Every structure is written in structure tokens, then in C-alpha cells.
CHARMM-style PDB file with segment names, atoms N, HN, CA, C and O in Angstrom:
ATOM      1  N   MET     1      36.118  12.046 -40.749  1.00  0.00      PROA
ATOM      2  CA  MET     1      35.877  11.305 -41.967  1.00  0.00      PROA
ATOM      3  C   MET     1      34.376  11.287 -42.228  1.00  0.00      PROA
ATOM      4  O   MET     1      33.595  10.974 -41.330  1.00  0.00      PROA
ATOM      5  N   PRO     2      33.968  11.620 -43.451  1.00  0.00      PROA
ATOM      6  CA  PRO     2      32.540  11.644 -43.727  1.00  0.00      PROA
ATOM      7  C   PRO     2      31.944  10.249 -43.696  1.00  0.00      PROA
ATOM      8  O   PRO     2      32.559   9.268 -44.114  1.00  0.00      PROA
ATOM      9  N   LYS     3      30.725  10.200 -43.187  1.00  0.00      PROA
ATOM     10  HN  LYS     3      30.226  10.997 -42.847  1.00  0.00      PROA
ATOM     11  CA  LYS     3      30.035   8.914 -43.114  1.00  0.00      PROA
ATOM     12  C   LYS     3      29.376   8.638 -44.452  1.00  0.00      PROA
ATOM     13  O   LYS     3      28.660   9.484 -44.988  1.00  0.00      PROA
ATOM     14  N   LEU     4      29.623   7.442 -44.991  1.00  0.00      PROA
ATOM     15  HN  LEU     4      30.204   6.755 -44.556  1.00  0.00      PROA
ATOM     16  CA  LEU     4      29.013   7.064 -46.255  1.00  0.00      PROA
ATOM     17  C   LEU     4      27.583   6.620 -46.005  1.00  0.00      PROA
ATOM     18  O   LEU     4      27.322   5.775 -45.150  1.00  0.00      PROA
ATOM     19  N   THR     5      26.664   7.198 -46.758  1.00  0.00      PROA
ATOM     20  HN  THR     5      26.876   7.885 -47.453  1.00  0.00      PROA
ATOM     21  CA  THR     5      25.273   6.783 -46.661  1.00  0.00      PROA
ATOM     22  C   THR     5      24.829   6.284 -48.019  1.00  0.00      PROA
ATOM     23  O   THR     5      25.465   6.572 -49.033  1.00  0.00      PROA
ATOM     24  N   GLY     6      23.763   5.553 -48.042  1.00  0.00      PROA
ATOM     25  HN  GLY     6      23.246   5.319 -47.219  1.00  0.00      PROA
ATOM     26  CA  GLY     6      23.274   5.040 -49.308  1.00  0.00      PROA
ATOM     27  C   GLY     6      23.295   3.522 -49.311  1.00  0.00      PROA
ATOM     28  O   GLY     6      23.463   2.881 -48.274  1.00  0.00      PROA
ATOM     29  N   ARG     7      23.125   2.975 -50.472  1.00  0.00      PROA
ATOM     30  HN  ARG     7      22.988   3.495 -51.315  1.00  0.00      PROA
ATOM     31  CA  ARG     7      23.079   1.523 -50.619  1.00  0.00      PROA
ATOM     32  C   ARG     7      24.465   0.931 -50.439  1.00  0.00      PROA
ATOM     33  O   ARG     7      25.445   1.496 -50.924  1.00  0.00      PROA
ATOM     34  N   PRO     8      24.563  -0.197 -49.748  1.00  0.00      PROA
ATOM     35  CA  PRO     8      25.880  -0.826 -49.546  1.00  0.00      PROA
ATOM     36  C   PRO     8      26.578  -1.172 -50.862  1.00  0.00      PROA
ATOM     37  O   PRO     8      27.804  -1.094 -50.940  1.00  0.00      PROA
ATOM     38  N   GLY     9      25.837  -1.546 -51.880  1.00  0.00      PROA
ATOM     39  HN  GLY     9      24.841  -1.610 -51.817  1.00  0.00      PROA
ATOM     40  CA  GLY     9      26.442  -1.851 -53.177  1.00  0.00      PROA
ATOM     41  C   GLY     9      27.094  -0.634 -53.796  1.00  0.00      PROA
ATOM     42  O   GLY     9      28.158  -0.736 -54.407  1.00  0.00      PROA
ATOM     43  N   ASN    10      26.456   0.524 -53.640  1.00  0.00      PROA
ATOM     44  HN  ASN    10      25.592   0.606 -53.144  1.00  0.00      PROA
ATOM     45  CA  ASN    10      27.035   1.760 -54.167  1.00  0.00      PROA
ATOM     46  C   ASN    10      28.313   2.119 -53.424  1.00  0.00      PROA
ATOM     47  O   ASN    10      29.287   2.560 -54.034  1.00  0.00      PROA
ATOM     48  N   GLN    11      28.311   1.932 -52.109  1.00  0.00      PROA
ATOM     49  HN  GLN    11      27.520   1.573 -51.613  1.00  0.00      PROA
ATOM     50  CA  GLN    11      29.512   2.226 -51.318  1.00  0.00      PROA
ATOM     51  C   GLN    11      30.656   1.310 -51.712  1.00  0.00      PROA
ATOM     52  O   GLN    11      31.800   1.745 -51.842  1.00  0.00      PROA
ATOM     53  N   ARG    12      30.340   0.049 -51.900  1.00  0.00      PROA
ATOM     54  HN  ARG    12      29.411  -0.305 -51.794  1.00  0.00      PROA
ATOM     55  CA  ARG    12      31.371  -0.924 -52.283  1.00  0.00      PROA
ATOM     56  C   ARG    12      31.955  -0.575 -53.646  1.00  0.00      PROA
ATOM     57  O   ARG    12      33.170  -0.619 -53.840  1.00  0.00      PROA
ATOM     58  N   ALA    13      31.086  -0.231 -54.584  1.00  0.00      PROA
ATOM     59  HN  ALA    13      30.099  -0.195 -54.426  1.00  0.00      PROA
ATOM     60  CA  ALA    13      31.552   0.137 -55.925  1.00  0.00      PROA
ATOM     61  C   ALA    13      32.416   1.391 -55.865  1.00  0.00      PROA
ATOM     62  O   ALA    13      33.446   1.467 -56.536  1.00  0.00      PROA
ATOM     63  N   TYR    14      32.004   2.376 -55.065  1.00  0.00      PROA
ATOM     64  HN  TYR    14      31.168   2.314 -54.520  1.00  0.00      PROA
ATOM     65  CA  TYR    14      32.780   3.604 -54.916  1.00  0.00      PROA
ATOM     66  C   TYR    14      34.176   3.295 -54.381  1.00  0.00      PROA
ATOM     67  O   TYR    14      35.177   3.776 -54.912  1.00  0.00      PROA
ATOM     68  N   LEU    15      34.229   2.492 -53.331  1.00  0.00      PROA
ATOM     69  HN  LEU    15      33.416   2.101 -52.900  1.00  0.00      PROA
ATOM     70  CA  LEU    15      35.526   2.167 -52.731  1.00  0.00      PROA
ATOM     71  C   LEU    15      36.402   1.364 -53.680  1.00  0.00      PROA
ATOM     72  O   LEU    15      37.616   1.567 -53.714  1.00  0.00      PROA
ATOM     73  N   LEU    16      35.814   0.461 -54.446  1.00  0.00      PROA
ATOM     74  HN  LEU    16      34.828   0.297 -54.418  1.00  0.00      PROA
ATOM     75  CA  LEU    16      36.595  -0.307 -55.422  1.00  0.00      PROA
ATOM     76  C   LEU    16      37.155   0.587 -56.522  1.00  0.00      PROA
ATOM     77  O   LEU    16      38.317   0.453 -56.906  1.00  0.00      PROA
ATOM     78  N   ILE    17      36.334   1.492 -57.026  1.00  0.00      PROA
ATOM     79  HN  ILE    17      35.390   1.601 -56.714  1.00  0.00      PROA
ATOM     80  CA  ILE    17      36.797   2.391 -58.092  1.00  0.00      PROA
ATOM     81  C   ILE    17      37.888   3.320 -57.573  1.00  0.00      PROA
ATOM     82  O   ILE    17      38.889   3.537 -58.255  1.00  0.00      PROA
ATOM     83  N   MET    18      37.708   3.867 -56.385  1.00  0.00      PROA
ATOM     84  HN  MET    18      36.894   3.691 -55.831  1.00  0.00      PROA
ATOM     85  CA  MET    18      38.723   4.758 -55.827  1.00  0.00      PROA
ATOM     86  C   MET    18      39.997   3.987 -55.464  1.00  0.00      PROA
ATOM     87  O   MET    18      41.099   4.528 -55.559  1.00  0.00      PROA
ATOM     88  N   GLY    19      39.849   2.743 -55.052  1.00  0.00      PROA
ATOM     89  HN  GLY    19      38.954   2.303 -54.974  1.00  0.00      PROA
ATOM     90  CA  GLY    19      41.023   1.907 -54.803  1.00  0.00      PROA
ATOM     91  C   GLY    19      41.800   1.643 -56.085  1.00  0.00      PROA
ATOM     92  O   GLY    19      43.031   1.655 -56.095  1.00  0.00      PROA
ATOM     93  N   ALA    20      41.058   1.403 -57.169  1.00  0.00      PROA
ATOM     94  HN  ALA    20      40.058   1.393 -57.160  1.00  0.00      PROA
ATOM     95  CA  ALA    20      41.702   1.214 -58.469  1.00  0.00      PROA
ATOM     96  C   ALA    20      42.416   2.493 -58.899  1.00  0.00      PROA
ATOM     97  O   ALA    20      43.508   2.445 -59.466  1.00  0.00      PROA
ATOM     98  N   CYS    21      41.793   3.628 -58.625  1.00  0.00      PROA
ATOM     99  HN  CYS    21      40.907   3.667 -58.165  1.00  0.00      PROA
ATOM    100  CA  CYS    21      42.403   4.921 -58.966  1.00  0.00      PROA
ATOM    101  C   CYS    21      43.729   5.103 -58.215  1.00  0.00      PROA
ATOM    102  O   CYS    21      44.746   5.455 -58.813  1.00  0.00      PROA
ATOM    103  N   ALA    22      43.706   4.863 -56.923  1.00  0.00      PROA
ATOM    104  HN  ALA    22      42.881   4.577 -56.437  1.00  0.00      PROA
ATOM    105  CA  ALA    22      44.927   5.019 -56.122  1.00  0.00      PROA
ATOM    106  C   ALA    22      46.007   4.030 -56.576  1.00  0.00      PROA
ATOM    107  O   ALA    22      47.187   4.376 -56.642  1.00  0.00      PROA
ATOM    108  N   THR    23      45.595   2.814 -56.883  1.00  0.00      PROA
ATOM    109  HN  THR    23      44.637   2.534 -56.830  1.00  0.00      PROA
ATOM    110  CA  THR    23      46.555   1.804 -57.352  1.00  0.00      PROA
ATOM    111  C   THR    23      47.192   2.222 -58.671  1.00  0.00      PROA
ATOM    112  O   THR    23      48.403   2.094 -58.853  1.00  0.00      PROA
ATOM    113  N   LEU    24      46.370   2.721 -59.588  1.00  0.00      PROA
ATOM    114  HN  LEU    24      45.386   2.824 -59.440  1.00  0.00      PROA
ATOM    115  CA  LEU    24      46.906   3.171 -60.879  1.00  0.00      PROA
ATOM    116  C   LEU    24      47.915   4.302 -60.694  1.00  0.00      PROA
ATOM    117  O   LEU    24      48.980   4.291 -61.311  1.00  0.00      PROA
ATOM    118  N   ILE    25      47.586   5.270 -59.854  1.00  0.00      PROA
ATOM    119  HN  ILE    25      46.720   5.279 -59.354  1.00  0.00      PROA
ATOM    120  CA  ILE    25      48.493   6.407 -59.625  1.00  0.00      PROA
ATOM    121  C   ILE    25      49.813   5.921 -59.025  1.00  0.00      PROA
ATOM    122  O   ILE    25      50.890   6.291 -59.493  1.00  0.00      PROA
ATOM    123  N   ILE    26      49.720   5.096 -57.993  1.00  0.00      PROA
ATOM    124  HN  ILE    26      48.845   4.795 -57.612  1.00  0.00      PROA
ATOM    125  CA  ILE    26      50.939   4.624 -57.328  1.00  0.00      PROA
ATOM    126  C   ILE    26      51.804   3.814 -58.282  1.00  0.00      PROA
ATOM    127  O   ILE    26      53.016   4.021 -58.352  1.00  0.00      PROA
ATOM    128  N   LEU    27      51.185   2.890 -59.018  1.00  0.00      PROA
ATOM    129  HN  LEU    27      50.201   2.722 -58.961  1.00  0.00      PROA
ATOM    130  CA  LEU    27      51.968   2.085 -59.958  1.00  0.00      PROA
ATOM    131  C   LEU    27      52.560   2.937 -61.076  1.00  0.00      PROA
ATOM    132  O   LEU    27      53.716   2.752 -61.456  1.00  0.00      PROA
ATOM    133  N   ALA    28      51.768   3.869 -61.603  1.00  0.00      PROA
ATOM    134  HN  ALA    28      50.829   4.019 -61.294  1.00  0.00      PROA
ATOM    135  CA  ALA    28      52.247   4.700 -62.710  1.00  0.00      PROA
ATOM    136  C   ALA    28      53.423   5.568 -62.280  1.00  0.00      PROA
ATOM    137  O   ALA    28      54.418   5.666 -62.999  1.00  0.00      PROA
ATOM    138  N   TRP    29      53.317   6.197 -61.113  1.00  0.00      PROA
ATOM    139  HN  TRP    29      52.509   6.117 -60.529  1.00  0.00      PROA
ATOM    140  CA  TRP    29      54.332   7.149 -60.698  1.00  0.00      PROA
ATOM    141  C   TRP    29      55.598   6.506 -60.154  1.00  0.00      PROA
ATOM    142  O   TRP    29      56.681   7.080 -60.268  1.00  0.00      PROA
ATOM    143  N   PHE    30      55.476   5.317 -59.560  1.00  0.00      PROA
ATOM    144  HN  PHE    30      54.596   4.850 -59.467  1.00  0.00      PROA
ATOM    145  CA  PHE    30      56.641   4.736 -58.894  1.00  0.00      PROA
ATOM    146  C   PHE    30      57.224   3.513 -59.590  1.00  0.00      PROA
ATOM    147  O   PHE    30      58.382   3.171 -59.349  1.00  0.00      PROA
ATOM    148  N   VAL    31      56.456   2.847 -60.444  1.00  0.00      PROA
ATOM    149  HN  VAL    31      55.515   3.125 -60.640  1.00  0.00      PROA
ATOM    150  CA  VAL    31      56.955   1.623 -61.064  1.00  0.00      PROA
ATOM    151  C   VAL    31      57.004   1.745 -62.581  1.00  0.00      PROA
ATOM    152  O   VAL    31      58.069   1.611 -63.184  1.00  0.00      PROA
ATOM    153  N   VAL    32      55.866   1.995 -63.190  1.00  0.00      PROA
ATOM    154  HN  VAL    32      55.001   2.104 -62.700  1.00  0.00      PROA
ATOM    155  CA  VAL    32      55.750   1.943 -64.653  1.00  0.00      PROA
ATOM    156  C   VAL    32      56.588   3.026 -65.324  1.00  0.00      PROA
ATOM    157  O   VAL    32      57.126   2.797 -66.407  1.00  0.00      PROA
ATOM    158  N   ARG    33      56.709   4.191 -64.710  1.00  0.00      PROA
ATOM    159  HN  ARG    33      56.271   4.377 -63.830  1.00  0.00      PROA
ATOM    160  CA  ARG    33      57.469   5.286 -65.340  1.00  0.00      PROA
ATOM    161  C   ARG    33      58.934   4.929 -65.554  1.00  0.00      PROA
ATOM    162  O   ARG    33      59.597   5.513 -66.412  1.00  0.00      PROA
ATOM    163  N   LEU    34      59.440   3.978 -64.784  1.00  0.00      PROA
ATOM    164  HN  LEU    34      58.901   3.504 -64.088  1.00  0.00      PROA
ATOM    165  CA  LEU    34      60.822   3.549 -64.950  1.00  0.00      PROA
ATOM    166  C   LEU    34      61.022   2.762 -66.243  1.00  0.00      PROA
ATOM    167  O   LEU    34      62.130   2.700 -66.776  1.00  0.00      PROA
ATOM    168  N   PHE    35      59.942   2.164 -66.742  1.00  0.00      PROA
ATOM    169  HN  PHE    35      59.042   2.214 -66.309  1.00  0.00      PROA
ATOM    170  CA  PHE    35      60.013   1.337 -67.940  1.00  0.00      PROA
ATOM    171  C   PHE    35      59.399   2.005 -69.160  1.00  0.00      PROA
ATOM    172  O   PHE    35      59.905   1.853 -70.273  1.00  0.00      PROA
ATOM    173  N   SER    36      58.295   2.754 -68.957  1.00  0.00      PROA
ATOM    174  HN  SER    36      57.885   2.877 -68.053  1.00  0.00      PROA
ATOM    175  CA  SER    36      57.596   3.360 -70.085  1.00  0.00      PROA
ATOM    176  C   SER    36      56.849   4.610 -69.623  1.00  0.00      PROA
ATOM    177  O   SER    36      55.827   4.524 -68.942  1.00  0.00      PROA
ATOM    178  N   VAL    37      57.371   5.755 -70.000  1.00  0.00      PROA
ATOM    179  HN  VAL    37      58.201   5.825 -70.553  1.00  0.00      PROA
ATOM    180  CA  VAL    37      56.722   7.011 -69.632  1.00  0.00      PROA
ATOM    181  C   VAL    37      55.356   7.155 -70.308  1.00  0.00      PROA
ATOM    182  O   VAL    37      54.414   7.580 -69.639  1.00  0.00      PROA
ATOM    183  N   PRO    38      55.193   6.823 -71.601  1.00  0.00      PROA
ATOM    184  CA  PRO    38      53.855   6.930 -72.202  1.00  0.00      PROA
ATOM    185  C   PRO    38      52.813   6.046 -71.501  1.00  0.00      PROA
ATOM    186  O   PRO    38      51.660   6.452 -71.349  1.00  0.00      PROA
ATOM    187  N   ALA    39      53.207   4.862 -71.081  1.00  0.00      PROA
ATOM    188  HN  ALA    39      54.143   4.533 -71.204  1.00  0.00      PROA
ATOM    189  CA  ALA    39      52.272   3.993 -70.352  1.00  0.00      PROA
ATOM    190  C   ALA    39      51.898   4.617 -69.008  1.00  0.00      PROA
ATOM    191  O   ALA    39      50.741   4.546 -68.593  1.00  0.00      PROA
ATOM    192  N   ALA    40      52.858   5.218 -68.335  1.00  0.00      PROA
ATOM    193  HN  ALA    40      53.798   5.275 -68.672  1.00  0.00      PROA
ATOM    194  CA  ALA    40      52.578   5.873 -67.060  1.00  0.00      PROA
ATOM    195  C   ALA    40      51.636   7.058 -67.251  1.00  0.00      PROA
ATOM    196  O   ALA    40      50.752   7.291 -66.426  1.00  0.00      PROA
ATOM    197  N   ILE    41      51.823   7.806 -68.336  1.00  0.00      PROA
ATOM    198  HN  ILE    41      52.541   7.617 -69.006  1.00  0.00      PROA
ATOM    199  CA  ILE    41      50.932   8.929 -68.633  1.00  0.00      PROA
ATOM    200  C   ILE    41      49.525   8.425 -68.923  1.00  0.00      PROA
ATOM    201  O   ILE    41      48.545   9.013 -68.466  1.00  0.00      PROA
ATOM    202  N   GLY    42      49.424   7.344 -69.678  1.00  0.00      PROA
ATOM    203  HN  GLY    42      50.220   6.866 -70.050  1.00  0.00      PROA
ATOM    204  CA  GLY    42      48.118   6.762 -69.964  1.00  0.00      PROA
ATOM    205  C   GLY    42      47.421   6.272 -68.702  1.00  0.00      PROA
ATOM    206  O   GLY    42      46.218   6.473 -68.534  1.00  0.00      PROA
ATOM    207  N   MET    43      48.175   5.631 -67.818  1.00  0.00      PROA
ATOM    208  HN  MET    43      49.152   5.468 -67.954  1.00  0.00      PROA
ATOM    209  CA  MET    43      47.598   5.163 -66.560  1.00  0.00      PROA
ATOM    210  C   MET    43      47.129   6.333 -65.707  1.00  0.00      PROA
ATOM    211  O   MET    43      46.082   6.252 -65.064  1.00  0.00      PROA
ATOM    212  N   SER    44      47.894   7.416 -65.697  1.00  0.00      PROA
ATOM    213  HN  SER    44      48.744   7.481 -66.219  1.00  0.00      PROA
ATOM    214  CA  SER    44      47.502   8.594 -64.934  1.00  0.00      PROA
ATOM    215  C   SER    44      46.255   9.239 -65.521  1.00  0.00      PROA
ATOM    216  O   SER    44      45.410   9.745 -64.782  1.00  0.00      PROA
ATOM    217  N   ALA    45      46.135   9.224 -66.837  1.00  0.00      PROA
ATOM    218  HN  ALA    45      46.821   8.813 -67.437  1.00  0.00      PROA
ATOM    219  CA  ALA    45      44.946   9.786 -67.482  1.00  0.00      PROA
ATOM    220  C   ALA    45      43.699   8.975 -67.129  1.00  0.00      PROA
ATOM    221  O   ALA    45      42.639   9.540 -66.861  1.00  0.00      PROA
ATOM    222  N   VAL    46      43.832   7.661 -67.132  1.00  0.00      PROA
ATOM    223  HN  VAL    46      44.693   7.202 -67.350  1.00  0.00      PROA
ATOM    224  CA  VAL    46      42.698   6.812 -66.734  1.00  0.00      PROA
ATOM    225  C   VAL    46      42.351   7.064 -65.274  1.00  0.00      PROA
ATOM    226  O   VAL    46      41.174   7.147 -64.923  1.00  0.00      PROA
ATOM    227  N   ALA    47      43.356   7.186 -64.425  1.00  0.00      PROA
ATOM    228  HN  ALA    47      44.313   7.119 -64.710  1.00  0.00      PROA
ATOM    229  CA  ALA    47      43.119   7.442 -63.004  1.00  0.00      PROA
ATOM    230  C   ALA    47      42.453   8.794 -62.778  1.00  0.00      PROA
ATOM    231  O   ALA    47      41.696   8.954 -61.820  1.00  0.00      PROA
ATOM    232  N   ALA    48      42.721   9.763 -63.639  1.00  0.00      PROA
ATOM    233  HN  ALA    48      43.336   9.633 -64.417  1.00  0.00      PROA
ATOM    234  CA  ALA    48      42.100  11.079 -63.499  1.00  0.00      PROA
ATOM    235  C   ALA    48      40.610  11.049 -63.816  1.00  0.00      PROA
ATOM    236  O   ALA    48      39.854  11.883 -63.319  1.00  0.00      PROA
ATOM    237  N   VAL    49      40.187  10.107 -64.630  1.00  0.00      PROA
ATOM    238  HN  VAL    49      40.801   9.429 -65.034  1.00  0.00      PROA
ATOM    239  CA  VAL    49      38.776   9.999 -65.013  1.00  0.00      PROA
ATOM    240  C   VAL    49      37.976   9.230 -63.966  1.00  0.00      PROA
ATOM    241  O   VAL    49      36.762   9.413 -63.874  1.00  0.00      PROA
ATOM    242  N   LEU    50      38.608   8.394 -63.191  1.00  0.00      PROA
ATOM    243  HN  LEU    50      39.595   8.246 -63.265  1.00  0.00      PROA
ATOM    244  CA  LEU    50      37.899   7.519 -62.269  1.00  0.00      PROA
ATOM    245  C   LEU    50      37.172   8.214 -61.111  1.00  0.00      PROA
ATOM    246  O   LEU    50      36.070   7.775 -60.779  1.00  0.00      PROA
ATOM    247  N   PRO    51      37.705   9.267 -60.469  1.00  0.00      PROA
ATOM    248  CA  PRO    51      36.960   9.876 -59.357  1.00  0.00      PROA
ATOM    249  C   PRO    51      35.572  10.406 -59.738  1.00  0.00      PROA
ATOM    250  O   PRO    51      34.628  10.183 -58.980  1.00  0.00      PROA
ATOM    251  N   PRO    52      35.400  11.096 -60.876  1.00  0.00      PROA
ATOM    252  CA  PRO    52      34.033  11.491 -61.224  1.00  0.00      PROA
ATOM    253  C   PRO    52      33.118  10.292 -61.484  1.00  0.00      PROA
ATOM    254  O   PRO    52      31.936  10.322 -61.143  1.00  0.00      PROA
ATOM    255  N   VAL    53      33.667   9.248 -62.084  1.00  0.00      PROA
ATOM    256  HN  VAL    53      34.628   9.224 -62.361  1.00  0.00      PROA
ATOM    257  CA  VAL    53      32.878   8.036 -62.316  1.00  0.00      PROA
ATOM    258  C   VAL    53      32.461   7.437 -60.971  1.00  0.00      PROA
ATOM    259  O   VAL    53      31.315   7.016 -60.810  1.00  0.00      PROA
ATOM    260  N   ALA    54      33.365   7.398 -60.025  1.00  0.00      PROA
ATOM    261  HN  ALA    54      34.295   7.740 -60.156  1.00  0.00      PROA
ATOM    262  CA  ALA    54      33.052   6.852 -58.703  1.00  0.00      PROA
ATOM    263  C   ALA    54      31.968   7.682 -58.008  1.00  0.00      PROA
ATOM    264  O   ALA    54      31.092   7.124 -57.347  1.00  0.00      PROA
ATOM    265  N   ALA    55      32.023   8.996 -58.152  1.00  0.00      PROA
ATOM    266  HN  ALA    55      32.735   9.449 -58.689  1.00  0.00      PROA
ATOM    267  CA  ALA    55      30.998   9.848 -57.543  1.00  0.00      PROA
ATOM    268  C   ALA    55      29.638   9.602 -58.182  1.00  0.00      PROA
ATOM    269  O   ALA    55      28.625   9.570 -57.483  1.00  0.00      PROA
ATOM    270  N   ILE    56      29.603   9.429 -59.487  1.00  0.00      PROA
ATOM    271  HN  ILE    56      30.426   9.455 -60.054  1.00  0.00      PROA
ATOM    272  CA  ILE    56      28.342   9.158 -60.165  1.00  0.00      PROA
ATOM    273  C   ILE    56      27.776   7.817 -59.720  1.00  0.00      PROA
ATOM    274  O   ILE    56      26.576   7.697 -59.476  1.00  0.00      PROA
ATOM    275  N   VAL    57      28.627   6.822 -59.614  1.00  0.00      PROA
ATOM    276  HN  VAL    57      29.602   6.920 -59.812  1.00  0.00      PROA
ATOM    277  CA  VAL    57      28.174   5.488 -59.177  1.00  0.00      PROA
ATOM    278  C   VAL    57      27.669   5.560 -57.735  1.00  0.00      PROA
ATOM    279  O   VAL    57      26.637   4.972 -57.413  1.00  0.00      PROA
ATOM    280  N   ALA    58      28.377   6.264 -56.878  1.00  0.00      PROA
ATOM    281  HN  ALA    58      29.215   6.741 -57.140  1.00  0.00      PROA
ATOM    282  CA  ALA    58      27.985   6.328 -55.463  1.00  0.00      PROA
ATOM    283  C   ALA    58      26.668   7.063 -55.281  1.00  0.00      PROA
ATOM    284  O   ALA    58      25.908   6.748 -54.365  1.00  0.00      PROA
ATOM    285  N   ASN    59      26.388   8.027 -56.129  1.00  0.00      PROA
ATOM    286  HN  ASN    59      27.005   8.282 -56.874  1.00  0.00      PROA
ATOM    287  CA  ASN    59      25.165   8.815 -55.988  1.00  0.00      PROA
ATOM    288  C   ASN    59      24.021   8.291 -56.837  1.00  0.00      PROA
ATOM    289  O   ASN    59      22.948   8.894 -56.866  1.00  0.00      PROA
ATOM    290  N   ASN    60      24.227   7.200 -57.514  1.00  0.00      PROA
ATOM    291  HN  ASN    60      25.099   6.710 -57.490  1.00  0.00      PROA
ATOM    292  CA  ASN    60      23.184   6.615 -58.354  1.00  0.00      PROA
ATOM    293  C   ASN    60      22.134   5.952 -57.469  1.00  0.00      PROA
ATOM    294  O   ASN    60      22.418   4.997 -56.747  1.00  0.00      PROA
ATOM    295  N   ARG    61      20.928   6.476 -57.542  1.00  0.00      PROA
ATOM    296  HN  ARG    61      20.697   7.252 -58.129  1.00  0.00      PROA
ATOM    297  CA  ARG    61      19.835   5.904 -56.746  1.00  0.00      PROA
ATOM    298  C   ARG    61      18.932   5.095 -57.642  1.00  0.00      PROA
ATOM    299  O   ARG    61      18.473   5.565 -58.683  1.00  0.00      PROA
ATOM    300  N   GLN    62      18.688   3.896 -57.231  1.00  0.00      PROA
ATOM    301  HN  GLN    62      19.060   3.514 -56.385  1.00  0.00      PROA
ATOM    302  CA  GLN    62      17.763   3.028 -57.963  1.00  0.00      PROA
ATOM    303  C   GLN    62      16.666   2.610 -57.004  1.00  0.00      PROA
ATOM    304  O   GLN    62      16.612   1.464 -56.558  1.00  0.00      PROA
ATOM    305  N   ASP    63      15.803   3.547 -56.697  1.00  0.00      PROA
ATOM    306  HN  ASP    63      15.847   4.478 -57.059  1.00  0.00      PROA
ATOM    307  CA  ASP    63      14.712   3.284 -55.744  1.00  0.00      PROA
ATOM    308  C   ASP    63      13.622   2.461 -56.357  1.00  0.00      PROA
ATOM    309  OT1 ASP    63      12.634   2.151 -55.693  1.00  0.00      PROA
TER     310      ASP     63
END
């Protein structure tokens, strides 16, 4: 497992964003799709955008 380096705030933000991404995917694919396929597609689309955002936040240096 790669070691996270950088500011603790950046690491925390990265983990929170990626946790939200995983939560959205799991809920969309296993729960929401049973009630509303368009909502599940929308949730998956939002989840697809989150990993690049998390990488940008994690690599943001404010020296």
C-alpha cells in the first residue's frame, strides 16, 4: 500500500472524497437502481468525477 505523504489535511480530504465516491457507487449499484435507474446513473456520474478531484486536492500544496 502506498504511503501517503503531504499535509494531514490533504490526506484527510482525499480519504473523505474517495470514501464518498465508494459510498455513491455502492448505493447506486445495489440500492438506488432498484427504485430509480436515472438516479443511479446520476450518482455513478458524480462518483466518476470524484477521483480526479480527490487527486487534485491531495496534491494541492499551499506552502
